[in-house]
C-alpha positions in Angstrom: 0.0 0.0 0.0 2.8 2.3 0.8 4.3 1.6 -2.6 1.1 2.8 -4.3 1.2 6.1 -2.4 4.9 6.5 -3.3 4.2 5.7 -7.0 1.2 8.0 -7.1 3.2 10.8 -5.4 6.1 10.3 -7.9 3.6 10.5 -10.8 1.9 13.5 -9.4 5.2 15.3 -8.9 6.2 14.3 -12.4 3.0 15.8 -13.8 3.5 19.0 -11.9 7.1 19.2 -13.1 6.1 18.5 -16.7 3.3 21.1 -16.4 5.7 23.7 -15.0 8.3 23.1 -17.7 6.0 22.9 -20.7 2.7 24.5 -19.9 3.7 27.5 -17.7 6.0 29.1 -20.4 3.2 28.7 -22.9 0.7 30.5 -20.6 3.2 33.2 -19.9 4.0 33.8 -23.6 0.3 33.8 -24.4 -0.3 36.4 -21.7 2.6 38.5 -23.0 1.4 38.4 -26.6 -2.1 39.3 -25.5 -0.7 42.3 -23.5 1.4 43.3 -26.6 -1.6 43.0 -28.9 -3.6 45.1 -26.5 -0.9 47.8 -26.2 -0.4 47.7 -30.0 -4.1 48.1 -30.7 -4.4 50.9 -28.1 -1.4 52.7 -29.6 -2.8 52.2 -33.1 -6.2 53.6 -31.9 -4.4 56.5 -30.3 -2.6 57.2 -33.6 -5.8 57.0 -35.7 -7.9 59.0 -33.3 -5.6 62.0 -32.7 -7.6 65.2 -32.4 -7.7 67.6 -35.3 -5.6 70.7 -35.0 -7.6 73.6 -33.4 -8.6 76.3 -35.8 -8.0 79.9 -34.7 -11.4 81.2 -35.8 -9.7 82.9 -38.7 -10.9 82.4 -42.3 -8.8 80.2 -44.6 -8.8 83.0 -47.2 -9.6 86.7 -47.2 -11.5 88.7 -49.9 -9.4 90.1 -52.7 -11.9 91.6 -55.1 -12.0 95.4 -55.0 -15.3 96.7 -53.9 -16.9 99.3 -56.2 -20.2 100.6 -55.0 -22.7 101.3 -57.8 -24.1 104.9 -57.8 -27.7 103.6 -57.1 -26.5 101.9 -53.9 -24.5 104.9 -52.9 -27.6 107.1 -53.3 -29.6 104.8 -51.0 -26.9 104.8 -48.4 -26.5 108.6 -48.5 -30.2 109.1 -48.1 -30.2 107.0 -44.9 -27.0 108.1 -43.3 -28.6 108.8 -39.9 -29.8 105.2 -39.5 -26.6 103.5 -40.8 -24.6 101.7 -38.1 -21.2 103.3 -37.3 -18.8 100.7 -35.8 -17.1 102.8 -33.2 -16.7 99.9 -30.8 -14.9 97.8 -33.5 -17.5 94.9 -33.3 -17.7 94.3 -37.1 -15.5 91.6 -38.6 -12.2 92.8 -40.2 -12.7 94.5 -43.5 -16.5 94.1 -43.4 -17.7 96.0 -46.5 -19.8 98.7 -44.8 -19.5 100.9 -47.8 -21.4 98.4 -49.9 -23.8 96.7 -47.4 -24.1 98.9 -44.3 -26.1 97.8 -41.3 -29.4 99.7 -41.0 -31.3 100.5 -37.8 -29.0 98.4 -35.5 -30.1 98.1 -31.8 -27.6 95.3 -30.9 -25.0 93.6 -33.1 -25.1 89.9 -32.2 -22.3 88.5 -34.4 -19.9 89.5 -37.2 -17.2 87.2 -38.6 -15.0 86.8 -41.5 -15.7 83.4 -43.0 -14.6 80.9 -45.7 -17.7 79.5 -47.3 -18.3 75.8 -48.1 -17.1 76.5 -51.7 -13.8 78.0 -50.3 -14.6 81.6 -51.0 -13.9 84.4 -48.5 -16.7 86.5 -47.1 -18.5 87.8 -44.0 -21.5 86.7 -41.8 -23.2 89.3 -39.7 -26.4 89.4 -37.6 -28.1 92.0 -35.6 -31.3 92.9 -33.9 -33.3 96.1 -34.6 -36.1 98.0 -32.9 -37.3 98.9 -36.4 -40.1 96.8 -38.0 -39.3 94.2 -40.6 -41.1 96.4 -43.2 -38.9 99.4 -42.4 -35.8 97.3 -42.7 -37.0 95.7 -45.9 -37.6 99.1 -47.5 -33.9 100.0 -47.0 -32.4 96.6 -48.1 -34.7 96.2 -51.1 -33.8 99.6 -52.4 -30.1 98.9 -51.7 -30.0 95.6 -53.7 -32.6 96.5 -56.3 -30.0 97.6 -58.8 -28.3 94.2 -58.8 -28.8 92.5 -62.2 -29.7 89.1 -60.5 -31.8 90.6 -57.7 -34.3 88.2 -56.2 -36.7 88.2 -53.3 -38.3 85.2 -51.6 -40.6 85.0 -48.6 -40.2 81.9 -46.5 -42.6 81.7 -43.5 -42.1 85.1 -41.8 -38.7 85.7 -43.3 -37.9 87.7 -46.4 -34.7 86.7 -48.2 -33.1 89.2 -50.6 -30.2 88.2 -52.9 -28.1 89.9 -55.5 -24.5 90.1 -56.8 -22.7 93.4 -56.6 -19.1 94.3 -57.4 -18.1 90.6 -57.5 -19.8 89.7 -54.2 -22.9 87.6 -53.7 -25.1 89.2 -51.0 -27.9 87.5 -49.1 -29.9 89.3 -46.6 -32.7 87.7 -44.4 -35.1 90.0 -42.5 -37.5 88.3 -40.0 -39.3 89.1 -36.8 -37.0 88.8 -33.8 -37.3 85.7 -31.7 -35.7 86.6 -28.3 -35.5 82.9 -27.4 -33.1 82.4 -30.4 -31.2 85.6 -30.4 -31.2 86.3 -26.6 -31.7 89.9 -27.5 -34.7 92.2 -27.3 -35.9 93.9 -30.5 -38.6 93.8 -33.2 -36.7 92.4 -36.1 -33.6 90.3 -36.8 -31.3 90.7 -39.8 -28.7 88.2 -41.1 -26.3 89.2 -43.8 -24.1 86.8 -45.7 -21.6 88.2 -48.2 -19.3 85.9 -50.3 -16.7 86.8 -52.9 -17.6 85.0 -56.2 
């Protein structure tokens, strides 16, 4: 009986030794390769998911076409000088073409930026709120753009959209009743101006 225990003990020790010699290195190498794969995949993920460089809010290009104001537009501007916005606080975007598309009846300027359009052209986007009625604002902007050869006007819901090309610039103006929940500003009307070099 003692011999059986001794033989079983020797066999058991032999199995443990064989397991330690052959199986443990395999387990260790599998674990190491799994760790390497995980670190490789995470480093690969880190490389592919690097954040894009932060833009500095400057346009990719700036307008180069010289602005020439047609005499009809100049007359409209001169007849309404008292209501034209003068940018004493420097709130308008750099080089905004006030001489061609001035802001009329401004109560509060909400935004003004130089932009690069989806088509890659430089331009400006400006919005403001006015205490004037939409009709009063439309009278000015309709007269201002009426001389453009491709002048168009479209009413969508409560907004009136005016478009025209002047001096190599496409001008779009939207005049609508002000919604203080959207603009966070008090006033009767909201005006959005989009100018793009063509």
